[in-house]
C-alpha positions in Angstrom: 56.1 22.4 59.0 56.2 20.2 55.6 54.2 20.1 53.3 52.5 16.1 53.9 51.5 18.2 57.8 49.9 21.5 55.5 47.7 19.3 53.4 47.5 16.4 55.8 45.7 19.3 58.1 44.0 20.5 54.8 42.3 17.7 54.7 40.6 17.0 58.3 39.9 20.2 58.3 37.8 20.1 55.1 36.8 16.4 55.8 35.4 17.1 59.6 33.1 20.1 57.7 31.8 18.8 55.3 31.2 15.1 57.4 29.6 17.8 60.1 27.1 19.7 57.5 26.2 15.9 55.2 25.1 14.6 58.9 23.7 17.7 60.1 26.0 17.8 63.5 25.3 21.7 63.5 21.8 22.1 63.7 21.5 23.6 60.1 18.4 22.9 57.8 20.4 23.2 54.3 18.7 22.9 51.5 18.1 20.1 49.1 19.8 21.0 46.1 23.1 22.2 48.9 23.0 19.0 50.0 22.9 17.1 47.0 25.8 19.1 45.6 27.8 18.7 49.4 26.9 14.5 48.7 29.1 14.2 45.5 31.8 17.8 46.8 34.7 14.5 47.7 34.9 13.2 44.6 35.4 17.0 43.1 37.9 17.8 45.0 39.9 13.9 44.3 39.0 15.3 40.6 40.6 18.5 40.6 43.8 17.4 43.1 44.7 14.6 39.9 44.1 17.3 38.1 46.1 19.8 39.1 48.5 17.4 40.5 48.9 16.0 36.7 49.6 19.5 35.3 52.0 20.0 37.6 53.6 16.7 37.3 53.3 17.9 32.9 54.1 21.6 34.2 57.9 20.5 35.8 59.0 17.9 32.9 58.2 20.8 30.0 60.7 22.6 32.2 63.5 20.6 33.1 66.7 21.9 32.7 69.3 19.3 31.2 73.1 19.7 32.9 75.2 19.6 29.7 78.7 19.2 31.2 77.2 17.1 34.1 75.9 14.3 31.3 79.7 15.3 29.7 81.9 14.2 33.3 79.4 11.6 33.7 80.0 10.0 29.6 83.8 10.2 30.6 83.5 8.3 33.5 81.5 6.2 32.3 84.3 5.3 29.4 87.2 5.5 31.6 85.7 2.7 33.8 85.7 0.9 30.3 88.6 1.2 30.3 90.0 0.6 33.2 88.2 -3.1 32.8 89.0 -3.6 30.4 93.2 -3.6 31.1 91.9 -6.0 33.7 90.6 -8.6 31.2 86.7 -7.7 30.7 84.7 -7.7 27.5 82.2 -5.6 26.0 
């Protein structure tokens, strides 16, 4: 199962549970305080998911490994291409 499918299943499960609780489809009489929290739950989850995504991206950027060997190889290939184009008459 792909990560997207896992997230979609989780969202479908949470969404259907939320919808069933807020519409009263299960026949449960929830106290008023629970219903008030239940209505704002999707907003809380959205903010939490955004914070998680921002933290994950920040962590990945902070721990990104530089590939110095690949950078040197790429610079040498660029220089070879420039030399070849210069021999063919192109000016930089």
